[in-house]
N, CA, C and O atoms as a DFTB+ gen file, in Angstrom:
448 C
 N C O
     1  1       8.785      21.285       1.705
     2  2       9.072      20.794       0.373
     3  2      10.131      21.695      -0.256
     4  3       9.916      22.897      -0.414
     5  1      11.266      21.117      -0.610
     6  2      12.340      21.849      -1.256
     7  2      12.119      21.896      -2.763
     8  3      12.205      22.962      -3.373
     9  1      11.837      20.755      -3.358
    10  2      11.618      20.725      -4.801
    11  2      10.585      19.666      -5.143
    12  3      10.261      18.789      -4.343
    13  1      10.083      19.785      -6.364
    14  2       9.032      18.889      -6.819
    15  2       9.212      18.671      -8.313
    16  3       9.609      19.578      -9.044
    17  1       8.916      17.461      -8.750
    18  2       8.947      17.150     -10.177
    19  2       7.715      16.311     -10.502
    20  3       7.357      15.393      -9.765
    21  1       7.077      16.644     -11.615
    22  2       5.876      15.936     -12.045
    23  2       6.056      15.524     -13.497
    24  3       6.429      16.337     -14.343
    25  1       5.791      14.262     -13.777
    26  2       5.772      13.770     -15.155
    27  2       4.337      13.378     -15.461
    28  3       3.773      12.498     -14.811
    29  1       3.755      14.028     -16.441
    30  2       2.364      13.765     -16.770
    31  2       2.269      12.927     -18.029
    32  3       3.129      12.994     -18.907
    33  1       1.224      12.147     -18.102
    34  2       0.913      11.310     -19.264
    35  2       2.060      10.364     -19.601
    36  3       2.461      10.245     -20.759
    37  1       2.580       9.697     -18.582
    38  2       3.644       8.711     -18.776
    39  2       2.989       7.385     -19.144
    40  3       2.069       6.931     -18.464
    41  1       3.462       6.770     -20.215
    42  2       2.890       5.496     -20.661
    43  2       3.173       4.442     -19.611
    44  3       4.326       4.210     -19.248
    45  1       2.134       3.812     -19.131
    46  2       2.286       2.752     -18.145
    47  2       1.168       2.763     -17.142
    48  3       0.614       3.812     -16.813
    49  1       0.846       1.609     -16.670
    50  2      -0.227       1.448     -15.706
    51  2       0.150       2.041     -14.351
    52  3       1.271       1.829     -13.887
    53  1      -0.751       2.775     -13.708
    54  2      -0.453       3.310     -12.376
    55  2      -0.231       2.206     -11.343
    56  3       0.567       2.363     -10.419
    57  1      -0.928       1.108     -11.504
    58  2      -0.797       0.004     -10.554
    59  2       0.621      -0.557     -10.565
    60  3       1.169      -0.862      -9.506
    61  1       1.212      -0.695     -11.726
    62  2       2.568      -1.221     -11.833
    63  2       3.612      -0.178     -11.437
    64  3       4.666      -0.517     -10.899
    65  1       3.312       1.079     -11.704
    66  2       4.244       2.143     -11.346
    67  2       4.294       2.342      -9.837
    68  3       5.345       2.678      -9.292
    69  1       3.166       2.136      -9.154
    70  2       3.122       2.302      -7.691
    71  2       4.037       1.307      -6.977
    72  3       4.544       1.608      -5.896
    73  1       4.251       0.151      -7.551
    74  2       5.154      -0.840      -6.953
    75  2       6.562      -0.259      -6.849
    76  3       7.243      -0.437      -5.839
    77  1       6.990       0.436      -7.901
    78  2       8.319       1.044      -7.912
    79  2       8.367       2.239      -6.963
    80  3       9.339       2.410      -6.227
    81  1       7.330       3.057      -6.976
    82  2       7.282       4.246      -6.114
    83  2       7.295       3.845      -4.638
    84  3       7.949       4.499      -3.825
    85  1       6.586       2.789      -4.293
    86  2       6.544       2.341      -2.896
    87  2       7.918       1.911      -2.393
    88  3       8.205       2.011      -1.200
    89  1       8.769       1.431      -3.302
    90  2      10.104       0.963      -2.910
    91  2      11.036       2.110      -2.536
    92  3      11.989       1.902      -1.785
    93  1      10.779       3.330      -3.050
    94  2      11.705       4.437      -2.806
    95  2      11.134       5.511      -1.884
    96  3      11.869       6.411      -1.479
    97  1       9.879       5.448      -1.549
    98  2       9.262       6.493      -0.720
    99  2       9.920       6.555       0.652
   100  3      10.050       5.532       1.325
   101  1      10.342       7.764       1.078
   102  2      10.950       7.960       2.380
   103  2      12.449       7.719       2.419
   104  3      13.068       7.912       3.466
   105  1      13.048       7.306       1.320
   106  2      14.475       6.993       1.290
   107  2      15.284       8.248       0.941
   108  3      14.754       9.219       0.402
   109  1      16.567       8.200       1.260
   110  2      17.486       9.242       0.822
   111  2      17.647       9.135      -0.697
   112  3      17.455       8.063      -1.271
   113  1      17.997      10.239      -1.337
   114  2      18.063      10.271      -2.798
   115  2      19.108       9.295      -3.325
   116  3      18.859       8.608      -4.316
   117  1      20.270       9.221      -2.683
   118  2      21.310       8.294      -3.142
   119  2      20.833       6.848      -3.082
   120  3      21.075       6.071      -4.006
   121  1      20.149       6.486      -1.986
   122  2      19.632       5.124      -1.847
   123  2      18.559       4.838      -2.897
   124  3      18.503       3.746      -3.461
   125  1      17.715       5.826      -3.149
   126  2      16.632       5.644      -4.116
   127  2      17.182       5.446      -5.526
   128  3      16.668       4.625      -6.286
   129  1      18.215       6.188      -5.872
   130  2      18.821       6.022      -7.195
   131  2      19.412       4.621      -7.335
   132  3      19.286       3.996      -8.388
   133  1      20.056       4.128      -6.279
   134  2      20.595       2.764      -6.312
   135  2      19.515       1.711      -6.457
   136  3      19.682       0.737      -7.192
   137  1      18.409       1.904      -5.756
   138  2      17.293       0.955      -5.847
   139  2      16.716       0.953      -7.253
   140  3      16.430      -0.109      -7.806
   141  1      16.543       2.137      -7.838
   142  2      15.960       2.223      -9.180
   143  2      16.896       1.657     -10.240
   144  3      16.436       1.041     -11.201
   145  1      18.202       1.856     -10.081
   146  2      19.158       1.300     -11.047
   147  2      19.186      -0.223     -11.000
   148  3      19.369      -0.877     -12.027
   149  1      19.005      -0.782      -9.815
   150  2      19.070      -2.236      -9.663
   151  2      17.733      -2.921      -9.925
   152  3      17.676      -4.146     -10.033
   153  1      16.673      -2.153     -10.028
   154  2      15.339      -2.739     -10.184
   155  2      15.150      -3.302     -11.594
   156  3      15.539      -2.658     -12.568
   157  1      14.559      -4.490     -11.717
   158  2      14.302      -5.057     -13.032
   159  2      13.013      -4.534     -13.670
   160  3      12.709      -4.868     -14.815
   161  1      12.264      -3.726     -12.942
   162  2      10.985      -3.230     -13.444
   163  2      11.200      -2.220     -14.577
   164  3      12.124      -1.408     -14.533
   165  1      10.343      -2.286     -15.579
   166  2      10.400      -1.369     -16.704
   167  2      10.129       0.064     -16.263
   168  3      10.724       1.003     -16.792
   169  1       9.237       0.233     -15.300
   170  2       8.818       1.563     -14.870
   171  2       9.850       2.242     -13.982
   172  3       9.724       3.436     -13.708
   173  1      10.864       1.519     -13.525
   174  2      11.910       2.115     -12.691
   175  2      12.683       3.172     -13.475
   176  3      13.132       4.164     -12.901
   177  1      12.840       2.969     -14.767
   178  2      13.555       3.933     -15.605
   179  2      12.788       5.255     -15.678
   180  3      13.386       6.330     -15.625
   181  1      11.479       5.167     -15.797
   182  2      10.657       6.375     -15.887
   183  2      10.607       7.113     -14.559
   184  3      10.612       8.343     -14.529
   185  1      10.558       6.372     -13.471
   186  2      10.560       6.994     -12.143
   187  2      11.917       7.640     -11.878
   188  3      11.988       8.704     -11.261
   189  1      12.992       7.005     -12.339
   190  2      14.331       7.566     -12.152
   191  2      14.473       8.905     -12.871
   192  3      15.137       9.806     -12.360
   193  1      13.867       9.052     -14.039
   194  2      13.914      10.318     -14.762
   195  2      13.241      11.429     -13.960
   196  3      13.737      12.554     -13.916
   197  1      12.113      11.113     -13.328
   198  2      11.403      12.106     -12.524
   199  2      12.229      12.456     -11.282
   200  3      12.280      13.618     -10.881
   201  1      12.874      11.457     -10.673
   202  2      13.702      11.700      -9.499
   203  2      14.890      12.609      -9.841
   204  3      15.201      13.531      -9.088
   205  1      15.546      12.352     -10.965
   206  2      16.667      13.195     -11.386
   207  2      16.203      14.623     -11.665
   208  3      16.931      15.579     -11.399
   209  1      15.006      14.764     -12.193
   210  2      14.450      16.090     -12.438
   211  2      14.192      16.829     -11.131
   212  3      14.444      18.030     -11.036
   213  1      13.691      16.118     -10.124
   214  2      13.441      16.735      -8.819
   215  2      14.746      17.176      -8.164
   216  3      14.797      18.233      -7.535
   217  1      15.796      16.378      -8.304
   218  2      17.106      16.742      -7.749
   219  2      17.651      17.978      -8.469
   220  3      18.196      18.877      -7.829
   221  1      17.507      18.025      -9.782
   222  2      17.968      19.185     -10.543
   223  2      17.176      20.432     -10.146
   224  3      17.740      21.523     -10.071
   225  1      15.886      20.280      -9.895
   226  2      15.077      21.414      -9.448
   227  2      15.551      21.915      -8.088
   228  3      15.538      23.118      -7.829
   229  1      15.968      20.999      -7.223
   230  2      16.456      21.389      -5.898
   231  2      17.790      22.128      -6.015
   232  3      18.020      23.104      -5.301
   233  1      18.667      21.672      -6.908
   234  2      19.964      22.322      -7.086
   235  2      19.821      23.729      -7.653
   236  3      20.577      24.630      -7.289
   237  1      18.857      23.914      -8.539
   238  2      18.686      25.196      -9.220
   239  2      17.671      26.107      -8.542
   240  3      17.339      27.168      -9.072
   241  1      17.183      25.708      -7.389
   242  2      16.199      26.515      -6.673
   243  2      16.820      27.729      -6.017
   244  3      18.016      27.986      -6.156
   245  1      15.999      28.467      -5.304
   246  2      16.459      29.699      -4.657
   247  2      17.365      29.425      -3.468
   248  3      18.290      30.194      -3.205
   249  1      17.114      28.343      -2.748
   250  2      17.882      28.048      -1.544
   251  2      19.131      27.235      -1.887
   252  3      19.139      26.463      -2.846
   253  1      20.175      27.420      -1.096
   254  2      21.370      26.604      -1.249
   255  2      21.115      25.270      -0.548
   256  3      20.983      25.215       0.675
   257  1      21.049      24.212      -1.327
   258  2      20.673      22.902      -0.798
   259  2      21.807      21.921      -1.024
   260  3      22.393      21.866      -2.105
   261  1      22.111      21.140       0.019
   262  2      23.075      20.053      -0.111
   263  2      22.326      18.826      -0.621
   264  3      21.413      18.333       0.042
   265  1      22.706      18.339      -1.778
   266  2      21.993      17.230      -2.413
   267  2      22.091      15.956      -1.577
   268  3      21.197      15.112      -1.625
   269  1      23.177      15.814      -0.809
   270  2      23.352      14.618       0.010
   271  2      22.350      14.544       1.157
   272  3      22.136      13.466       1.712
   273  1      21.738      15.654       1.522
   274  2      20.786      15.699       2.633
   275  2      19.332      15.550       2.175
   276  3      18.424      15.582       3.005
   277  1      19.099      15.389       0.877
   278  2      17.729      15.302       0.362
   279  2      17.160      13.896       0.535
   280  3      17.865      12.898       0.383
   281  1      15.880      13.843       0.852
   282  2      15.159      12.576       0.881
   283  2      13.808      12.757       0.218
   284  3      13.344      13.883       0.037
   285  1      13.182      11.661      -0.142
   286  2      11.896      11.693      -0.838
   287  2      10.798      11.801       0.210
   288  3      10.466      10.821       0.877
   289  1      10.235      13.002       0.351
   290  2       9.213      13.217       1.370
   291  2       7.848      12.720       0.902
   292  3       7.096      12.136       1.683
   293  1       7.528      12.948      -0.361
   294  2       6.261      12.447      -0.917
   295  2       6.524      11.917      -2.312
   296  3       7.269      12.514      -3.090
   297  1       5.910      10.801      -2.615
   298  2       5.982      10.233      -3.961
   299  2       4.687       9.482      -4.202
   300  3       4.305       8.606      -3.426
   301  1       4.017       9.838      -5.289
   302  2       2.757       9.160      -5.570
   303  2       2.503       9.127      -7.070
   304  3       3.112       9.864      -7.846
   305  1       1.581       8.245      -7.452
   306  2       1.216       8.052      -8.852
   307  2      -0.297       8.178      -8.957
   308  3      -1.038       7.534      -8.214
   309  1      -0.741       9.003      -9.874
   310  2      -2.163       9.151     -10.155
   311  2      -2.443       8.611     -11.546
   312  3      -1.558       8.545     -12.399
   313  1      -3.699       8.227     -11.755
   314  2      -4.081       7.714     -13.062
   315  2      -4.406       8.861     -14.000
   316  3      -5.135       9.786     -13.641
   317  1      -3.858       8.793     -15.200
   318  2      -4.134       9.767     -16.251
   319  2      -5.267       9.217     -17.119
   320  3      -5.678       8.071     -16.941
   321  1      -5.768      10.009     -18.041
   322  2      -6.812       9.487     -18.943
   323  2      -6.340       8.254     -19.703
   324  3      -5.178       8.157     -20.098
   325  1      -7.243       7.333     -19.896
   326  2      -6.942       6.060     -20.537
   327  2      -7.378       6.104     -22.001
   328  3      -8.490       6.530     -22.313
   329  1      -6.492       5.659     -22.895
   330  2      -6.866       5.522     -24.296
   331  2      -7.629       4.224     -24.476
   332  3      -7.204       3.176     -23.988
   333  1      -8.746       4.288     -25.169
   334  2      -9.570       3.097     -25.380
   335  2      -9.520       2.735     -26.860
   336  3      -9.829       3.551     -27.728
   337  1      -9.128       1.509     -27.123
   338  2      -9.026       1.024     -28.489
   339  2      -9.867      -0.241     -28.626
   340  3     -10.199      -0.892     -27.635
   341  1     -10.210      -0.583     -29.884
   342  2     -11.042      -1.756     -30.137
   343  2     -10.265      -2.722     -31.021
   344  3      -9.617      -2.320     -31.988
   345  1     -10.340      -3.989     -30.677
   346  2      -9.669      -5.032     -31.436
   347  2     -10.699      -6.072     -31.824
   348  3     -11.553      -6.439     -31.017
   349  1     -10.623      -6.541     -33.037
   350  2     -11.569      -7.559     -33.498
   351  2     -11.305      -8.876     -32.775
   352  3     -10.159      -9.259     -32.542
   353  1     -12.391      -9.554     -32.428
   354  2     -12.291     -10.839     -31.743
   355  2     -13.070     -11.885     -32.538
   356  3     -13.662     -11.582     -33.574
   357  1     -13.059     -13.103     -32.044
   358  2     -13.706     -14.209     -32.739
   359  2     -15.223     -14.023     -32.775
   360  3     -15.801     -13.371     -31.906
   361  1     -15.846     -14.596     -33.774
   362  2     -17.306     -14.642     -33.932
   363  2     -17.929     -13.241     -34.004
   364  3     -19.015     -13.013     -33.471
   365  1     -17.246     -12.320     -34.654
   366  2     -17.803     -11.003     -34.898
   367  2     -17.827     -10.069     -33.701
   368  3     -18.472      -9.021     -33.748
   369  1     -17.151     -10.421     -32.656
   370  2     -17.145      -9.582     -31.458
   371  2     -16.015      -8.563     -31.521
   372  3     -15.142      -8.622     -32.387
   373  1     -16.058      -7.638     -30.585
   374  2     -14.991      -6.664     -30.442
   375  2     -14.538      -6.670     -28.988
   376  3     -15.352      -6.789     -28.072
   377  1     -13.224      -6.539     -28.789
   378  2     -12.649      -6.540     -27.447
   379  2     -12.027      -5.166     -27.225
   380  3     -11.340      -4.639     -28.100
   381  1     -12.267      -4.595     -26.062
   382  2     -11.714      -3.277     -25.735
   383  2     -10.294      -3.430     -25.193
   384  3     -10.031      -4.268     -24.330
   385  1      -9.390      -2.610     -25.712
   386  2      -8.011      -2.555     -25.229
   387  2      -7.844      -1.220     -24.515
   388  3      -8.139      -0.168     -25.082
   389  1      -7.374      -1.259     -23.276
   390  2      -7.172      -0.059     -22.480
   391  2      -5.675       0.234     -22.393
   392  3      -4.903      -0.575     -21.878
   393  1      -5.278       1.389     -22.897
   394  2      -3.875       1.817     -22.830
   395  2      -3.789       2.857     -21.725
   396  3      -4.218       3.999     -21.890
   397  1      -3.227       2.444     -20.598
   398  2      -3.241       3.282     -19.403
   399  2      -2.020       4.195     -19.335
   400  3      -0.929       3.857     -19.795
   401  1      -2.248       5.362     -18.744
   402  2      -1.207       6.362     -18.551
   403  2      -1.202       6.796     -17.095
   404  3      -2.176       6.593     -16.369
   405  1      -0.076       7.404     -16.672
   406  2       0.096       7.780     -15.272
   407  2       0.634       9.204     -15.162
   408  3       1.247       9.729     -16.091
   409  1       0.387       9.816     -13.999
   410  2       1.030      11.057     -13.597
   411  2       1.915      10.712     -12.400
   412  3       1.409      10.256     -11.374
   413  1       3.228      10.922     -12.515
   414  2       4.166      10.591     -11.443
   415  2       4.619      11.888     -10.782
   416  3       5.056      12.816     -11.463
   417  1       4.515      11.954      -9.448
   418  2       4.917      13.136      -8.690
   419  2       5.903      12.729      -7.606
   420  3       5.655      11.784      -6.858
   421  1       7.032      13.447      -7.519
   422  2       8.025      13.211      -6.480
   423  2       8.385      14.555      -5.847
   424  3       8.712      15.517      -6.543
   425  1       8.320      14.602      -4.515
   426  2       8.689      15.805      -3.762
   427  2       9.872      15.476      -2.850
   428  3       9.896      14.438      -2.189
   429  1      10.844      16.378      -2.831
   430  2      12.047      16.188      -2.002
   431  2      12.066      17.209      -0.882
   432  3      11.525      18.307      -1.009
   433  1      12.703      16.825       0.224
   434  2      12.872      17.704       1.352
   435  2      14.235      17.416       1.976
   436  3      14.891      16.436       1.623
   437  1      14.652      18.267       2.896
   438  2      15.953      18.107       3.554
   439  2      15.775      17.312       4.837
   440  3      14.886      17.597       5.639
   441  1      16.633      16.308       5.022
   442  2      16.630      15.514       6.246
   443  2      17.340      16.287       7.327
   444  3      18.446      16.786       7.115
   445  1      16.719      16.393       8.486
   446  2      17.313      17.185       9.571
   447  2      17.886      16.310      10.660
   448  3      18.422      16.820      11.644
């Protein structure tokens, strides 16, 4: 692992974010950035921010790293704590609203 970036408590469902993460896992960084820019998914923007952070961490690390040789070795999404809210419903009932959050982790390594 050359560099790692973690975004915690990102607004968005982990299930929907995993769709975007699955599309870029194992790809070269340049290809992944192109995929995220072209993706119509809302969560692609948030994943792209984490990817750019991981690349910046690799550039500023102790080792001299060629950014063109980096690929996404690990990328995963974990569920963060969920905010629970209550909304009034018909006939005196209450409906629970779940506002889900995610932890996004991306690790980069050098392709040999």
